[in-house]
C-alpha positions as MATLAB code, in Angstrom:
seq = 'XXXXXXXXXXXXXXXXXXXXXXXXXXXXXXXXXXXXXXXXXXXXXXXXXXXXXXXXXXXXXXXXXXXXXXXXXXXXXXXXXXXXXXXXXXXXXXXXXXXXXXXXXXXXXXXXXXXXX';
ca = [
      99.399   38.832   38.679;
     101.345   36.170   36.816;
     103.355   34.084   39.269;
     106.769   34.882   37.770;
     106.002   38.612   37.866;
     104.862   38.312   41.472;
     108.089   36.486   42.403;
     110.121   39.110   40.523;
     108.482   41.908   42.527;
     109.099   40.076   45.786;
     112.688   39.466   44.638;
     113.191   43.189   43.943;
     112.224   44.009   47.524;
     113.641   41.078   49.455;
     116.126   39.301   47.161;
     119.183   40.379   49.155;
     117.785   38.467   52.151;
     118.080   35.153   50.309;
     121.113   32.901   50.417;
     123.683   33.518   47.684;
     122.610   30.395   45.793;
     118.902   31.223   46.080;
     119.582   34.786   44.951;
     121.492   33.596   41.884;
     118.861   31.041   40.859;
     115.899   33.407   41.335;
     117.765   36.129   39.451;
     118.393   33.758   36.543;
     114.783   32.628   36.577;
     113.084   36.033   36.909;
     115.464   38.552   35.430;
     117.348   36.533   32.855;
     114.238   34.551   31.891;
     116.111   31.238   31.800;
     114.323   27.891   31.888;
     114.823   25.472   34.759;
     116.914   23.289   32.472;
     119.162   26.192   31.488;
     119.607   27.250   35.110;
     120.385   23.654   36.092;
     123.066   23.400   33.394;
     124.649   26.727   34.366;
     124.773   25.780   38.045;
     125.653   22.096   37.738;
     122.517   21.100   39.618;
     119.624   18.894   38.566;
     116.449   20.468   37.242;
     114.659   19.111   40.337;
     117.309   20.748   42.543;
     116.678   24.092   40.856;
     112.942   23.630   41.309;
     113.481   22.969   45.016;
     115.701   26.060   45.395;
     113.093   28.216   43.661;
     110.326   26.818   45.839;
     112.219   27.476   49.081;
     113.237   30.949   47.902;
     109.645   31.792   46.974;
     108.448   30.700   50.420;
     111.112   32.899   52.027;
     110.178   35.900   49.880;
     106.491   35.505   50.710;
     107.342   35.147   54.413;
     109.303   38.422   54.328;
     106.382   40.226   52.700;
     103.919   38.719   55.194;
     106.089   39.952   58.073;
     107.398   43.290   56.746;
     104.629   44.252   54.292;
     106.919   46.601   52.333;
     105.160   46.012   49.033;
     101.738   46.457   50.597;
     102.817   49.695   52.292;
     104.335   50.998   49.074;
     101.139   50.269   47.150;
      99.021   52.089   49.764;
     101.315   55.103   49.755;
     101.348   55.140   45.968;
      97.550   54.996   45.901;
      97.256   57.893   48.370;
      99.705   59.984   46.383;
      97.728   59.344   43.217;
      94.555   60.491   45.002;
      96.365   63.648   46.108;
      97.475   64.319   42.561;
      93.931   63.883   41.296;
      92.660   66.332   43.906;
      95.288   68.845   42.893;
      94.294   68.464   39.241;
      90.632   68.798   40.198;
      91.363   72.032   42.066;
      93.028   73.416   38.963;
      90.062   72.580   36.739;
      86.979   73.038   38.884;
      85.793   76.025   40.799;
      85.754   74.263   44.121;
      86.504   75.384   47.633;
      90.243   75.495   48.019;
      89.944   75.057   51.784;
      88.056   71.773   51.364;
      90.627   70.394   48.946;
      93.503   71.464   51.171;
      91.862   69.716   54.139;
      91.578   66.479   52.155;
      95.181   66.762   50.933;
      96.373   67.401   54.464;
      94.485   64.365   55.736;
      96.012   62.124   53.054;
      99.474   63.455   53.788;
      98.988   62.807   57.501;
      97.939   59.229   56.727;
     101.172   58.720   54.810;
     103.295   60.315   57.522;
     101.661   58.330   60.317;
     101.504   55.034   58.357;
      97.802   54.780   59.188;
      96.930   53.793   55.639;
];
């Protein structure tokens, strides 16, 4: 994943945990697609200062994901739900044992409910 996209995803999940200044700078960088120079001019800070703020904010965002794993959990849940949808579609198309498919769907749902992904 391109670094800016990765930071933007982390920012979507954990941005509100940043300081107000970090939040503003990361928002301008990721969502408004401004250059470091443009952000520096808007905030009255040097380009190096903006770079430092972004670096510290990125470290914080990565720390939050390492500790909380919200993105990782979401991706696992999403993957399981996609598998369930494929099984449902398969059951509509193929002449397979409904009991077997229901057992698999139930297992996947239990994984989601119990967070044992």
